ZAKE-744267 format. One line per 2 residues: their letters; for each residue x, y, z of N, C-alpha, C. Coordinates in nm, 3 decimals, padded with zeros to 5 digits, always signed. Example, Ala and Ser with C-alpha at 12.3 -4.5 7.8 and 13.67 -1.06 7.14 Angstrom:
BEGIN
AS> +01.319/-00.569/+00.780/+01.230/-00.450/+00.780/+01.320/-00.330/+00.780  +01.285/-00.225/+00.708/+01.367/-00.106/+00.714/+01.290/+00.003/+00.787
// end
This chain:
BEGIN
MK> +02.261/-01.954/-00.674/+02.142/-01.892/-00.630/+02.021/-01.855/-00.643  +01.902/-01.885/-00.643/+01.789/-01.781/-00.689/+01.718/-01.789/-00.597
AP> +01.626/-01.643/-00.570/+01.564/-01.584/-00.469/+01.465/-01.641/-00.438  +01.421/-01.637/-00.331/+01.259/-01.733/-00.271/+01.153/-01.657/-00.416
EG> +01.062/-01.730/-00.435/+00.961/-01.692/-00.524/+00.876/-01.594/-00.482  +00.809/-01.580/-00.296/+00.780/-01.445/-00.302/+00.883/-01.325/-00.249
LR> +00.991/-01.297/-00.267/+01.016/-01.217/-00.268/+01.101/-01.153/-00.483  +01.048/-01.295/-00.524/+01.094/-01.242/-00.718/+00.936/-01.166/-00.741
RG> +00.868/-01.199/-00.641/+00.721/-01.143/-00.616/+00.655/-01.080/-00.650  +00.710/-01.016/-00.529/+00.760/-00.850/-00.450/+00.826/-00.784/-00.574
LL> +00.950/-00.772/-00.581/+01.005/-00.713/-00.653/+00.943/-00.658/-00.798  +00.913/-00.775/-00.871/+00.854/-00.738/-00.926/+00.695/-00.618/-00.956
EF> +00.631/-00.691/-00.852/+00.506/-00.614/-00.836/+00.508/-00.467/-00.783  +00.613/-00.451/-00.741/+00.646/-00.374/-00.666/+00.819/-00.236/-00.734
HW> +00.761/-00.269/-00.826/+00.910/-00.247/-00.907/+00.939/-00.097/-00.899  +00.824/+00.026/-00.934/+00.813/+00.121/-00.884/+00.844/+00.215/-00.723
VP> +00.854/+00.162/-00.668/+00.940/+00.128/-00.533/+01.021/+00.276/-00.501  +01.139/+00.147/-00.591/+01.250/+00.256/-00.544/+01.240/+00.412/-00.604
PV> +01.240/+00.396/-00.725/+01.243/+00.493/-00.747/+01.186/+00.612/-00.741  +01.032/+00.608/-00.706/+01.024/+00.746/-00.628/+01.009/+00.750/-00.466
LW> +01.085/+00.629/-00.399/+01.116/+00.703/-00.271/+01.301/+00.810/-00.309  +01.398/+00.756/-00.460/+01.446/+00.811/-00.462/+01.453/+00.949/-00.462
IG> +01.301/+00.957/-00.530/+01.264/+01.162/-00.597/+01.239/+01.171/-00.461  +01.136/+01.099/-00.398/+01.070/+01.149/-00.265/+01.284/+01.207/-00.211
II> +01.315/+01.140/-00.165/+01.440/+01.142/-00.087/+01.506/+01.315/-00.146  +01.482/+01.302/-00.289/+01.635/+01.383/-00.367/+01.482/+01.552/-00.332
GM> +01.360/+01.563/-00.310/+01.283/+01.644/-00.294/+01.269/+01.684/-00.192  +01.259/+01.608/-00.113/+01.263/+01.662/+00.054/+01.401/+01.730/+00.133
LI> +01.523/+01.703/+00.043/+01.641/+01.762/+00.074/+01.627/+01.911/+00.031  +01.588/+01.875/-00.119/+01.619/+02.043/-00.228/+01.494/+02.081/-00.108
LT> +01.361/+02.120/-00.015/+01.280/+02.163/+00.008/+01.366/+02.164/+00.161  +01.441/+02.083/+00.233/+01.505/+02.114/+00.344/+01.633/+02.246/+00.328
RW> +01.697/+02.218/+00.207/+01.728/+02.276/+00.218/+01.771/+02.455/+00.156  +01.617/+02.447/+00.086/+01.572/+02.603/+00.021/+01.502/+02.624/+00.117
WD> +01.387/+02.629/+00.210/+01.302/+02.624/+00.304/+01.285/+02.786/+00.287  +01.410/+02.831/+00.399/+01.423/+02.958/+00.429/+01.457/+03.059/+00.324
FW> +01.493/+03.043/+00.196/+01.448/+03.160/+00.084/+01.384/+03.169/+00.047  +01.279/+03.028/+00.006/+01.144/+03.021/-00.097/+00.999/+03.078/+00.000
TS> +01.020/+03.069/+00.184/+00.960/+03.170/+00.207/+00.987/+03.306/+00.237  +01.039/+03.323/+00.236/+01.101/+03.487/+00.298/+01.061/+03.561/+00.119
// end
């Protein structure tokens, strides 16, 4: 079963979104964990 053409085109055009989201989520987790340490 093949994916619809619109989905394939979208994934090819926005292939950079999942890694950027992953790095952003990890960065936010680090910031929230260490925020008190860095601001004191």
